C-alpha positions as CSV (number, residue, x, y, z in Angstrom):
1,M,0.0,0.0,0.0
2,I,1.3,3.5,-0.8
3,Y,0.5,5.8,2.0
4,F,2.2,9.1,0.8
5,R,2.3,11.3,-2.3
6,Q,5.4,12.9,-3.6
7,G,5.6,16.6,-3.1
8,V,7.5,19.4,-1.4
9,Y,6.7,20.8,2.0
10,F,4.5,23.8,2.5
11,P,3.6,25.4,5.8
12,H,-0.2,25.0,6.0
13,R,-1.7,21.5,5.8
14,L,-5.1,19.9,5.9
15,P,-6.1,19.8,9.6
16,T,-4.9,16.5,11.1
17,D,-8.0,16.3,13.3
18,S,-8.4,12.5,12.7
19,R,-5.9,9.7,12.2
20,E,-7.5,8.9,8.8
21,L,-6.1,12.2,7.4
22,L,-2.5,11.5,8.4
23,S,-1.9,9.4,5.2
24,R,-2.6,12.4,3.0
25,A,-2.0,15.4,5.3
26,C,1.5,14.7,6.4
27,K,4.5,15.7,4.4
28,R,7.1,16.4,7.1
29,V,7.5,14.3,10.3
30,V,9.8,14.4,13.3
31,V,10.4,11.0,14.9
32,K,12.0,10.8,18.3
33,I,13.4,7.4,19.4
34,G,14.1,6.9,23.1
35,S,17.3,5.2,24.4
36,K,15.4,2.2,25.8
37,L,14.3,1.2,22.3
38,L,18.0,1.2,21.2
39,S,19.4,-0.8,24.1
40,S,19.4,-4.6,24.6
41,S,18.6,-6.4,27.9
42,D,22.3,-6.4,28.8
43,G,22.6,-2.6,28.5
44,K,24.4,-2.6,25.1
45,P,23.3,-1.0,21.9
46,D,20.7,-3.1,20.1
47,L,21.8,-2.9,16.5
48,N,18.9,-4.9,15.2
49,A,16.5,-2.4,16.6
50,L,18.5,0.5,15.1
51,R,18.6,-1.2,11.7
52,D,14.8,-1.8,11.8
53,F,14.1,1.9,12.6
54,C,16.4,2.9,9.7
55,E,14.5,0.6,7.4
56,Q,11.2,2.1,8.4
57,I,12.4,5.6,8.0
58,S,13.9,4.8,4.6
59,D,10.6,3.3,3.5
60,L,8.8,6.6,4.4
61,H,11.5,8.6,2.7
62,D,11.1,6.5,-0.5
63,R,7.4,7.4,-0.5
64,G,8.1,11.2,-0.6
65,L,7.9,11.9,3.2
66,E,10.5,14.2,4.7
67,V,11.7,12.7,8.0
68,C,13.9,14.3,10.7
69,L,15.1,11.8,13.4
70,V,15.8,12.9,17.0
71,T,17.7,10.1,18.6
72,S,19.1,9.1,21.9
73,G,21.9,6.4,22.3
74,A,25.2,8.3,22.1
75,I,26.0,7.8,25.7
76,L,24.9,4.2,25.5
77,C,27.3,3.5,22.6
78,G,30.2,5.5,24.2
79,R,29.8,3.8,27.6
80,G,30.2,0.4,26.1
81,K,33.2,1.4,24.0
82,L,34.9,2.9,27.0
83,G,34.1,-0.1,29.2
84,L,32.4,2.1,31.8
85,N,29.3,0.0,32.3
86,G,27.9,0.7,35.7
87,D,30.7,3.1,36.6
88,G,29.8,5.8,34.1
89,K,27.2,7.7,36.1
90,T,29.3,10.8,36.9
91,L,28.8,13.9,34.8
92,Q,32.3,13.8,33.4
93,A,32.0,10.1,32.5
94,Q,28.8,10.8,30.7
95,Q,30.3,13.7,28.8
96,A,33.2,11.4,27.8
97,S,30.7,8.7,26.8
98,A,28.8,11.2,24.7
99,A,31.9,12.3,22.9
100,V,32.9,8.8,21.9
101,G,29.4,7.6,21.4
102,Q,28.2,10.2,18.9
103,A,30.8,9.1,16.4
104,L,29.8,5.4,16.9
105,L,26.1,6.1,16.7
106,M,26.5,8.1,13.5
107,E,28.7,5.3,12.1
108,H,25.8,2.9,12.6
109,Y,23.3,5.3,11.0
110,N,25.6,5.9,8.1
111,S,25.9,2.1,7.6
112,F,22.2,1.3,7.8
113,F,20.9,4.3,5.9
114,G,23.7,4.0,3.3
115,K,22.5,0.5,2.4
116,R,19.2,2.1,1.3
117,G,21.0,4.9,-0.6
118,K,20.1,7.5,2.0
119,C,22.2,10.4,3.3
120,P,22.0,10.9,7.1
121,A,23.2,14.3,8.4
122,Q,24.4,14.8,12.0
123,V,23.0,17.8,13.8
124,L,24.1,18.4,17.4
125,L,22.3,21.1,19.3
126,T,22.4,23.0,22.6
127,E,20.0,25.3,24.4
128,G,21.8,28.3,22.9
129,D,20.8,27.3,19.4
130,F,17.2,27.9,20.3
131,A,17.5,30.7,22.8
132,D,19.3,33.1,20.3
133,S,17.0,34.3,17.5
134,S,19.8,34.6,14.9
135,R,21.2,31.1,15.7
136,R,17.6,29.7,15.6
137,A,17.1,31.3,12.1
138,N,20.3,29.8,10.9
139,L,19.3,26.4,12.3
140,A,15.9,26.6,10.5
141,S,17.6,27.5,7.3
142,A,20.1,24.6,7.6
143,F,17.2,22.1,8.2
144,E,15.3,23.4,5.2
145,C,18.3,23.0,3.0
146,L,19.0,19.5,4.2
147,L,15.4,18.3,3.7
148,K,15.2,19.8,0.2
149,L,18.5,18.0,-0.6
150,K,16.7,14.7,0.5
151,A,19.0,14.2,3.5
152,I,17.8,12.7,6.8
153,P,18.8,15.0,9.7
154,I,19.9,12.9,12.7
155,V,19.5,15.2,15.8
156,N,20.8,14.9,19.3
157,E,21.6,17.2,22.1
158,N,25.3,17.9,22.3
159,D,25.9,16.2,25.7
160,V,29.6,17.0,25.6
161,V,29.0,20.7,26.2
162,S,25.3,20.8,27.1
163,T,25.0,19.0,30.5
164,S,21.5,19.9,31.6
165,E,20.2,16.6,30.3
166,L,22.9,14.7,32.2
167,D,22.7,16.3,35.6
168,Y,19.7,15.2,37.5
169,S,20.1,17.9,40.1
170,E,19.4,20.7,37.6
171,G,15.9,22.3,37.6
172,K,14.9,21.4,34.0
173,D,11.6,23.3,34.3
174,E,13.6,26.5,34.1
175,R,15.4,25.4,31.0
176,L,14.5,25.5,27.4
177,F,15.1,21.8,27.1
178,G,16.9,19.2,29.1
179,D,15.9,16.0,27.3
180,N,15.4,14.7,23.8
181,D,11.6,14.7,24.1
182,V,11.4,18.5,24.4
183,L,14.2,18.8,21.9
184,S,12.1,16.9,19.4
185,S,9.2,19.4,19.9
186,L,11.5,22.4,19.4
187,V,12.9,20.8,16.2
188,A,9.3,20.1,15.0
189,K,8.4,23.8,15.4
190,E,11.5,25.0,13.7
191,I,11.0,22.9,10.6
192,K,7.2,23.4,10.7
193,A,6.5,19.7,10.8
194,D,3.1,18.2,10.2
195,L,3.5,15.5,12.9
196,L,5.7,14.7,15.9
197,V,6.0,10.9,16.7
198,I,7.6,10.1,20.1
199,L,8.4,6.4,20.2
200,S,8.9,4.9,23.7
201,A,8.8,1.6,25.5
202,V,5.1,1.6,26.4
203,D,1.9,1.5,24.4
204,G,1.0,5.2,24.8
205,L,-0.3,7.5,27.5
206,L,-1.9,5.3,30.1
207,D,-4.9,6.2,32.3
208,R,-4.9,5.4,36.0
209,D,-6.1,1.8,35.2
210,G,-3.2,1.2,32.9
211,R,-5.3,1.5,29.7
212,V,-4.1,3.4,26.7
213,I,-5.8,6.8,26.2
214,A,-6.6,6.8,22.4
215,E,-6.9,10.6,21.9
216,V,-6.0,13.8,23.8
217,R,-7.7,17.0,22.7
218,E,-6.8,19.3,25.6
219,F,-3.9,19.4,28.1
220,G,-6.0,19.7,31.3
221,E,-5.3,18.9,34.9
222,E,-6.4,15.4,34.5
223,L,-3.3,14.6,32.5
224,R,-1.0,15.5,35.4
225,G,0.4,12.6,37.4
226,L,-0.3,9.9,34.7
227,D,3.1,8.4,35.0
228,N,2.1,4.8,35.7
229,G,5.8,3.8,35.8
230,M,6.1,4.6,32.2
231,V,9.7,5.5,32.0
232,S,12.0,6.5,34.8
233,G,14.7,9.2,34.6
234,R,14.9,12.1,32.3
235,G,12.6,10.7,29.6
236,G,9.5,10.2,31.7
237,I,5.9,11.0,30.9
238,R,6.3,14.5,32.3
239,T,8.8,15.5,29.5
240,K,6.8,13.7,26.8
241,L,3.6,15.5,27.7
242,K,5.6,18.8,27.8
243,A,7.0,18.1,24.4
244,L,3.6,17.0,22.9
245,R,1.8,20.0,24.5
246,Q,4.4,22.4,22.9
247,S,4.1,20.8,19.5
248,C,0.3,20.8,19.6
249,E,0.2,24.5,20.6
250,A,2.4,25.2,17.6
251,G,-0.2,23.5,15.3
252,I,1.6,20.2,15.1
253,A,-0.2,17.0,15.9
254,G,1.6,14.3,18.0
255,I,1.6,10.6,18.6
256,L,3.1,8.7,21.6
257,A,3.5,5.1,20.7
258,N,5.4,1.9,21.5
259,G,8.4,1.7,19.2
260,R,8.6,-2.1,19.5
261,E,5.4,-2.5,17.6
262,P,6.1,-4.1,14.2
263,R,6.3,-1.5,11.4
264,V,5.1,1.1,13.8
265,L,5.8,4.2,11.7
266,D,4.1,2.8,8.6
267,R,1.0,1.9,10.6
268,I,0.9,5.3,12.3
269,L,1.1,7.2,9.1
270,A,-1.5,4.9,7.5
271,G,-4.0,6.1,10.2
272,E,-4.0,3.0,12.3
273,A,-5.0,3.5,15.9
274,I,-1.7,2.9,17.6
275,G,-0.6,4.7,20.7
276,T,-2.1,8.0,21.9
277,Y,-3.0,10.7,19.3
278,F,-2.6,14.3,20.4
279,L,-4.6,16.8,18.4
280,K,-3.0,20.0,17.5
281,T,-4.5,23.2,19.0
282,A,-4.6,26.8,17.8
283,P,-1.3,28.5,17.4
284,R,-0.2,30.9,20.1
285,V,0.3,34.2,18.4
286,A,2.9,35.9,20.8
287,S,5.1,32.9,21.4
288,E,5.3,31.8,17.8
289,G,6.3,35.1,16.2
290,F,3.3,34.6,13.9
291,V,3.3,38.1,12.3
292,E,7.1,38.4,12.4
293,R,7.5,35.4,10.1
294,A,5.0,36.9,7.7
295,R,6.9,40.2,7.7
296,N,10.2,38.5,7.1
297,A,8.7,36.6,4.1
298,Q,7.2,39.8,2.8
299,K,10.6,41.6,2.6
300,R,11.8,39.0,0.1
301,L,8.6,39.2,-1.9
302,A,8.6,43.0,-2.0
303,Q,12.2,43.1,-3.3
304,A,11.4,40.6,-6.1
305,G,10.8,41.8,-9.6
306,A,7.4,41.8,-11.2
307,E,8.4,38.9,-13.4
308,E,9.3,36.7,-10.4
309,R,5.9,37.5,-8.7
310,T,4.1,36.8,-11.9
311,K,5.8,33.4,-12.2
312,A,4.9,32.6,-8.6
313,L,1.2,33.2,-9.3
314,E,1.3,30.9,-12.4
315,L,2.7,28.2,-10.1
316,V,0.1,28.9,-7.5
317,A,-2.6,28.4,-10.1
318,E,-1.1,25.1,-11.2
319,S,-0.8,24.0,-7.6
320,I,-4.5,24.7,-7.0
321,L,-5.5,22.5,-9.9
322,E,-3.0,19.7,-8.9
323,S,-4.4,19.7,-5.4
324,Q,-8.1,19.7,-6.3
325,A,-8.8,16.2,-5.0
326,E,-7.3,17.1,-1.6
327,I,-9.2,20.5,-1.5
328,L,-12.5,19.0,-2.6
329,A,-12.3,16.2,-0.1
330,A,-11.6,18.7,2.7
331,N,-14.5,20.9,1.4
332,Q,-16.9,18.0,1.4
333,A,-16.1,17.3,5.0
334,D,-16.8,20.9,5.9
335,V,-20.1,20.9,3.9
336,N,-21.2,17.7,5.6
337,S,-20.5,19.2,9.1
338,A,-22.4,22.3,8.1
339,E,-25.4,20.3,6.9
340,Q,-25.4,18.2,10.1
341,V,-25.9,21.3,12.2
342,G,-28.6,22.8,9.9
343,L,-26.8,25.8,8.6
344,A,-28.7,27.9,6.1
345,F,-28.7,27.5,2.3
346,A,-26.9,30.8,1.8
347,F,-24.2,29.7,4.1
348,L,-23.8,26.4,2.3
349,D,-23.8,28.1,-1.1
350,R,-20.9,30.2,-0.1
351,L,-19.0,27.3,1.5
352,K,-19.3,24.7,-1.2
353,L,-16.6,24.3,-3.9
354,S,-16.6,22.2,-7.1
355,K,-14.2,21.4,-9.8
356,S,-15.6,24.2,-11.9
357,K,-15.1,26.7,-9.0
358,L,-11.5,25.6,-8.5
359,R,-10.9,26.0,-12.3
360,A,-12.4,29.5,-12.0
361,M,-10.2,30.1,-9.0
362,A,-7.1,29.1,-10.9
363,D,-8.1,31.2,-13.9
364,S,-8.6,34.2,-11.6
365,V,-5.1,33.8,-10.3
366,R,-3.7,33.5,-13.8
367,G,-5.7,36.5,-14.9
368,L,-4.2,38.5,-12.1
369,A,-0.7,37.3,-12.9
370,A,-1.2,38.5,-16.5
371,L,-2.2,42.0,-15.4
372,Q,0.4,44.8,-15.6
373,A,1.5,45.8,-12.2
374,P,0.8,49.5,-11.3
375,S,3.7,51.8,-12.1
376,A,5.9,52.5,-9.1
377,E,6.2,56.2,-10.0
378,L,3.3,58.3,-9.0
379,A,4.6,61.9,-9.4
380,E,7.9,63.8,-9.7
381,W,8.8,67.4,-9.4
382,V,11.9,69.6,-8.8
383,R,11.8,72.4,-6.2
384,P,13.5,75.8,-6.9
385,N,16.4,74.8,-4.6
386,G,17.2,71.8,-6.8
387,L,15.6,69.1,-4.6
388,R,14.1,66.3,-6.8
389,I,11.0,64.9,-5.1
390,R,9.4,61.6,-6.2
391,R,6.3,59.9,-4.9
392,V,6.5,56.2,-5.4
393,R,4.3,53.2,-4.6
394,T,5.3,50.8,-1.9
395,P,3.5,47.7,-0.6
396,L,1.5,48.0,2.7
397,G,3.4,45.1,4.3
398,V,1.4,42.6,6.2
399,V,-2.4,42.5,5.7
400,L,-4.8,40.6,8.0
401,L,-8.0,39.5,6.2
402,I,-10.8,38.2,8.3
403,F,-13.7,36.6,6.4
404,E,-16.5,34.1,7.0
405,S,-17.6,31.1,5.0
406,R,-16.3,31.9,1.6
407,P,-13.1,29.8,0.9
408,D,-12.9,31.2,-2.6
409,V,-11.8,34.5,-1.1
410,I,-8.5,32.8,-0.2
411,A,-7.1,32.5,-3.8
412,E,-8.0,36.0,-4.8
413,A,-6.7,37.6,-1.7
414,A,-3.5,35.6,-1.8
415,A,-2.9,36.4,-5.4
416,L,-3.5,40.1,-4.9
417,A,-1.0,40.1,-2.0
418,V,1.7,38.3,-3.9
419,K,1.2,40.4,-7.0
420,S,1.6,43.6,-5.0
421,G,4.5,42.4,-2.8
422,N,2.5,42.1,0.4
423,A,2.2,39.2,2.9
424,I,-1.3,38.2,4.0
425,I,-2.7,36.5,7.1
426,L,-6.0,34.8,6.5
427,K,-8.6,34.2,9.2
428,G,-11.5,32.3,7.9
429,G,-14.6,30.9,9.6
430,S,-14.2,27.7,11.6
431,E,-16.9,26.0,9.5
432,A,-14.5,26.1,6.5
433,A,-11.3,25.2,8.4
434,R,-10.5,22.1,6.4
435,T,-11.1,23.8,3.1
436,N,-9.1,26.8,4.0
437,C,-6.2,24.7,5.0
438,G,-6.4,22.7,1.8
439,L,-6.3,26.0,-0.3
440,V,-3.5,27.6,1.6
441,N,-1.7,24.3,1.4
442,A,-1.8,24.5,-2.4
443,I,-0.9,28.2,-2.5
444,S,2.0,27.7,-0.3
445,R,3.3,24.8,-2.5
446,G,3.2,27.1,-5.5
447,L,5.1,29.8,-3.6
448,E,7.7,27.4,-2.4
449,N,8.1,26.1,-6.0
450,A,8.8,29.7,-7.1
451,G,11.4,30.2,-4.4
452,F,9.4,32.2,-2.0
453,S,8.5,31.4,1.6
454,G,5.1,29.9,2.3
455,D,4.9,32.4,5.2
456,C,3.9,35.0,2.5
457,V,0.4,33.5,2.8
458,K,-0.4,32.4,6.4
459,L,-3.5,30.9,7.8
460,F,-4.5,32.0,11.3
461,S,-6.7,29.4,13.1
462,G,-6.6,30.7,16.6
463,S,-9.6,31.3,18.9
464,R,-11.6,34.5,19.1
465,E,-9.5,35.5,22.1
466,E,-6.3,34.9,20.2
467,L,-7.6,37.0,17.3
468,R,-8.4,39.7,19.8
469,Q,-4.7,39.5,21.0
470,L,-3.5,39.7,17.4
471,L,-5.7,42.8,16.7
472,Q,-4.7,44.5,19.9
473,A,-1.0,43.9,19.2
474,G,-1.2,46.4,16.3
475,S,1.5,44.4,14.5
476,V,-0.1,44.2,11.1
477,D,-0.3,47.1,8.7
478,L,-3.9,46.7,7.6
479,V,-6.9,44.8,8.9
480,V,-9.7,43.9,6.5
481,P,-12.9,42.4,8.0
482,R,-15.3,40.9,5.5
483,G,-18.6,40.1,7.2
484,G,-21.5,41.2,9.2
485,K,-22.0,43.9,11.8
486,E,-20.9,41.7,14.7
487,L,-17.5,41.0,13.0
488,L,-17.1,44.7,12.1
489,D,-17.9,45.8,15.7
490,F,-15.4,43.2,17.1
491,V,-12.6,44.4,14.9
492,T,-13.4,48.1,15.5
493,Q,-13.3,47.7,19.2
494,N,-10.1,45.7,19.3
495,S,-7.8,46.7,16.4
496,K,-4.9,49.0,17.0
497,S,-4.0,48.6,13.3
498,P,-5.8,50.6,10.5
499,V,-9.0,48.9,9.4
500,L,-10.5,48.8,5.9
501,F,-14.2,47.9,6.2
502,A,-15.9,45.5,3.9
503,G,-19.3,45.9,5.4
504,G,-22.6,44.3,4.6
505,G,-24.4,44.5,1.3
506,V,-27.9,45.8,1.7
507,C,-28.2,46.9,-1.9
508,H,-31.2,48.4,-3.7
509,V,-32.6,48.9,-7.2
510,Y,-34.8,51.9,-7.7
511,V,-37.2,51.8,-10.7
512,H,-37.9,55.4,-11.8
513,E,-41.2,56.5,-13.4
514,D,-39.7,56.6,-16.9
515,A,-37.8,53.2,-16.7
516,N,-37.8,50.7,-19.5
517,L,-39.8,48.1,-17.5
518,Q,-38.6,45.0,-19.5
519,A,-35.0,46.0,-18.9
520,A,-35.8,46.8,-15.3
521,A,-37.3,43.3,-14.7
522,E,-34.2,41.6,-16.2
523,I,-31.9,43.7,-14.1
524,I,-33.8,43.0,-10.9
525,V,-34.0,39.2,-11.5
526,N,-30.3,39.1,-12.2
527,A,-29.3,41.2,-9.2
528,K,-31.4,39.0,-6.9
529,V,-31.2,35.5,-8.3
530,Q,-27.8,35.0,-10.0
531,K,-26.0,34.6,-6.6
532,P,-28.3,35.6,-3.7
533,S,-25.5,35.0,-1.1
534,A,-23.2,37.6,-2.7
535,C,-22.8,41.0,-1.0
536,N,-23.6,42.7,-4.3
537,A,-27.0,41.0,-4.6
538,I,-30.0,43.3,-4.0
539,E,-32.1,43.0,-0.9
540,T,-34.7,45.7,-1.6
541,L,-36.6,46.8,-4.7
542,L,-37.9,50.4,-4.7
543,V,-40.6,51.2,-7.3
544,N,-41.9,54.6,-8.2
545,E,-45.6,54.7,-7.5
546,A,-46.3,55.9,-11.1
547,V,-45.4,52.5,-12.6
548,A,-46.0,50.2,-9.6
549,K,-49.4,48.8,-10.7
550,K,-48.1,48.1,-14.2
551,F,-44.7,46.8,-13.3
552,L,-45.0,44.8,-10.0
553,P,-47.2,41.9,-11.2
554,D,-44.7,41.1,-14.0
555,V,-41.5,41.4,-12.0
556,A,-43.1,39.5,-9.1
557,A,-44.0,36.6,-11.4
558,A,-40.5,36.5,-12.8
559,L,-38.9,36.5,-9.3
560,M,-41.3,34.0,-7.8
561,E,-40.7,31.7,-10.7
562,K,-37.1,31.6,-9.6
563,G,-38.1,30.8,-6.0
564,V,-37.8,34.3,-4.5
565,E,-39.9,35.1,-1.5
566,L,-41.3,38.6,-1.7
567,R,-41.9,40.7,1.4
568,C,-44.0,43.7,0.6
569,C,-44.9,47.1,2.0
570,E,-48.7,47.7,2.5
571,R,-49.1,49.3,-0.9
572,S,-47.2,46.7,-2.9
573,F,-48.9,43.9,-0.8
574,G,-52.3,45.3,-1.9
575,I,-51.2,44.9,-5.6
576,L,-49.6,41.4,-5.2
577,E,-51.6,39.8,-2.4
578,K,-53.1,37.2,-4.7
579,A,-49.7,36.1,-5.9
580,G,-48.9,34.8,-2.4
581,V,-46.5,37.4,-1.2
582,K,-45.8,38.3,2.5
583,R,-46.0,41.5,4.4
584,A,-42.7,43.1,5.2
585,S,-41.7,43.9,8.8
586,A,-39.8,47.0,9.8
587,S,-36.6,45.0,10.2
588,D,-36.7,43.7,6.6
589,W,-35.7,47.0,5.2
590,G,-32.2,46.9,6.6
591,T,-31.6,43.1,6.4
592,E,-29.0,41.5,4.3
593,F,-30.9,38.3,3.6
594,S,-28.2,36.6,1.5
595,D,-31.0,34.3,0.3
596,L,-33.8,34.2,-2.2
597,I,-35.8,36.8,-0.3
598,L,-36.5,40.4,-1.6
599,A,-38.2,43.3,0.2
600,I,-40.4,45.5,-2.0
601,R,-41.5,49.1,-1.3
602,I,-43.4,51.6,-3.4
603,V,-42.0,55.2,-3.1
604,P,-43.6,58.4,-4.3
605,S,-40.4,59.9,-5.8
606,L,-36.7,59.7,-6.5
607,E,-36.0,61.8,-3.4
608,E,-37.9,59.3,-1.2
609,A,-35.9,56.4,-2.8
610,V,-32.7,58.2,-1.9
611,A,-33.9,58.8,1.6
612,H,-34.8,55.1,2.1
613,I,-31.4,54.1,0.9
614,A,-29.7,56.6,3.3
615,R,-31.7,55.1,6.2
616,H,-31.2,51.4,5.4
617,G,-28.3,51.0,2.9
618,T,-24.8,50.0,3.7
619,K,-23.0,52.2,1.2
620,H,-22.2,49.3,-1.0
621,S,-23.9,49.2,-4.4
622,E,-27.1,51.1,-5.5
623,A,-28.8,51.1,-8.9
624,I,-31.4,53.3,-10.7
625,V,-33.3,52.1,-13.8
626,S,-34.3,55.2,-15.8
627,E,-34.3,56.6,-19.3
628,S,-33.5,60.1,-18.0
629,P,-29.9,61.3,-17.7
630,Q,-31.1,64.0,-15.3
631,A,-32.7,61.4,-13.0
632,Y,-29.6,59.4,-13.0
633,R,-27.3,62.4,-12.3
634,A,-29.6,63.4,-9.4
635,F,-29.6,59.8,-8.0
636,A,-25.8,59.4,-8.4
637,S,-25.0,62.7,-6.7
638,K,-27.3,62.1,-3.7
639,V,-26.7,58.4,-3.0
640,D,-23.7,57.8,-0.7
641,A,-22.4,54.4,-1.9
642,A,-19.2,52.9,-3.2
643,V,-20.7,52.1,-6.6
644,V,-23.8,53.6,-8.2
645,Y,-25.3,52.0,-11.3
646,W,-27.5,53.3,-14.1
647,N,-29.5,50.7,-16.0
648,A,-27.2,47.8,-14.9
649,S,-27.2,45.0,-12.3
650,T,-25.5,45.6,-9.0
651,R,-23.9,42.1,-9.5
652,F,-21.0,43.8,-11.4
653,T,-19.5,45.2,-8.2
654,D,-16.6,42.8,-8.4
655,G,-12.9,43.2,-8.9
656,G,-12.9,40.8,-11.8
657,Q,-15.8,42.5,-13.5
658,F,-14.1,45.9,-13.0
659,G,-11.0,44.7,-14.7
660,F,-8.9,44.5,-11.5
661,G,-8.3,40.8,-11.9
662,A,-9.5,40.1,-8.3
663,E,-10.5,42.0,-5.2
664,L,-9.4,41.9,-1.6
665,C,-12.8,43.1,-0.5
666,I,-15.5,45.6,-1.5
667,S,-14.8,48.6,0.8
668,T,-17.8,50.5,2.1
669,Q,-15.8,53.2,3.7
670,K,-14.0,56.2,2.1
671,L,-10.4,55.9,3.3
672,H,-8.1,54.7,2.0
673,A,-9.9,52.7,-0.7
674,R,-13.5,52.4,-1.8
675,G,-15.5,49.8,-3.7
676,P,-13.7,46.7,-5.2
677,V,-10.2,46.9,-3.7
678,G,-7.7,45.6,-6.3
679,L,-4.0,46.1,-6.6
680,D,-4.1,49.8,-6.1
681,G,-5.6,49.4,-2.7
682,L,-2.7,47.3,-1.5
683,Y,-0.1,50.1,-1.8
684,T,0.8,53.1,0.1
685,Y,3.4,55.5,-1.1
686,K,6.6,57.2,0.2
687,Y,8.6,60.2,-1.0
688,L,12.1,59.9,-2.3
689,V,13.9,63.3,-2.0
690,E,17.2,63.6,-3.9
691,G,19.6,66.5,-3.4
692,N,23.2,67.5,-3.7
693,G,23.9,69.0,-0.4
694,Q,20.9,71.3,0.2
695,V,20.3,72.5,3.8
696,R,17.3,74.5,5.0
697,G,18.0,78.1,5.9
698,D,14.9,79.1,7.8
């Protein structure tokens, strides 16, 4: 059976919230092997066990999996070589054993892996490699290079110079790590692994009755004290739980299992219920440097040429199509969950993807790639004193986009960010978590293939409280909330970064007294029916009283034929009562139904239509159907909206339809961008002032 697909690593994966997903969600794994698994009953190295682990890891490597091995056993090998046996308990003796044993241990790994054509690489680490940010960055870069070169890193603590693991008297809780369990979690975080597997000498985490706990979702108080004689010394349950907690909080799932089980790694990665499965939790923003990683990635992106970014987008589009089976499987799981809890049609419509939608998504990315980037030069002038002043575009930096159940937003937003040289952090609704991961997964793969960091497009899956922390940190350059009033209020109250509102879409069509009624009916049906869940779909129809009796029966029939529920004011209800319409309530006038529901009101004049829109609209898109240029000009000058239409459907309020290639959002505010926000909205500018020694004299 083939458990894994070939492919490069990317930093956002399908959520490993069940064992069954491990076989297709894992690309990069850290395996920690404890010393007890590598020692025989007489206390000597067990070369048969070591050979078996090398065979298992080689098999995974052959199937396209990237594996990093954190191993114990150096002191064990060195003690035997030095003949210390039971006399090697002093700190100095263990240091000597480590010095001799590391070479012997690597000799064994080189031999066993070499027979399979593999290239092991020794990596000895100390606390200082993780405590210092520059050394940690160098370490991460070295790991990335080794894995891309198909090497298998063999990691151990350098016990010759780092003695905290060896000295039982030291307070390890105050240290970064003092054992290979916690070291394995630190390595997993640095290389952004999908899974951490800790292999020990018992069957998993045991409850107080000695039974294996199959799954751990939270690290609560009930887990404390569950040692059960598992392993004594520095590698006990306490350190394993600490390691697994740290990895799960970094978004990395974990498994604690018995390394003596036959073919244990194959079976774990195939989804078999072996050991204890620790589900990953939401990332901790502050501790993980979440925004900082995005900002570092953005610097490289911003400095790249337009051709490089265009090529990256072409590879992103390819990756989306290549990953469609994975994305659609994840999406179907999200849709099934949403249906089970009875979510509304409009919600499901926004959530559901298909092959045709993914093709359209990829086409949108390609279309944006083909667009000419805006010129960097905005203006230039020379002052009388000879100073040359230029105003040039520059990317905003790191953008945080918060949206609800529309996973198709991800591709457009990511493409806009990459094209304009920005990094983007995406926070979607939990109902689409699997789909969002699958999409960002594909996008990250495309970026990696183009030579950029996957951190240019990051997925934030933290809790509401963690989102609050991110907003209050003020560490991003722009926050864009796309959603309803509750979301907008939450962001407004908490964000210390500038906010670009993409508010609700309570849009109207007003039919003036001189309108072409046939054209008006076609516009209204399109604006309501084509995609009722879209924010540019109309929610209210306003009809001038002069044409109401003639027009309403025909347009109502056309709408109801399409399944639209009509909620009418008293006057329109009187005209349409026999058609089976409903009376409108006061709340209907300001409601974004996002469904096949339309409110209808008869108004005496254009001025009253404008007044109604001012009271109930959201400054999104408003339309007038009229044959009179004067009526249109009056309507356009008085209506406060991002987009005003004359004899056209509001459904055209869209970045693609406007020729922008895509849109980050449709802004309903006036600063710094309004309407469909394309590439132009993702830049700010700076002044470059060039002189030849000028100084100011006053």
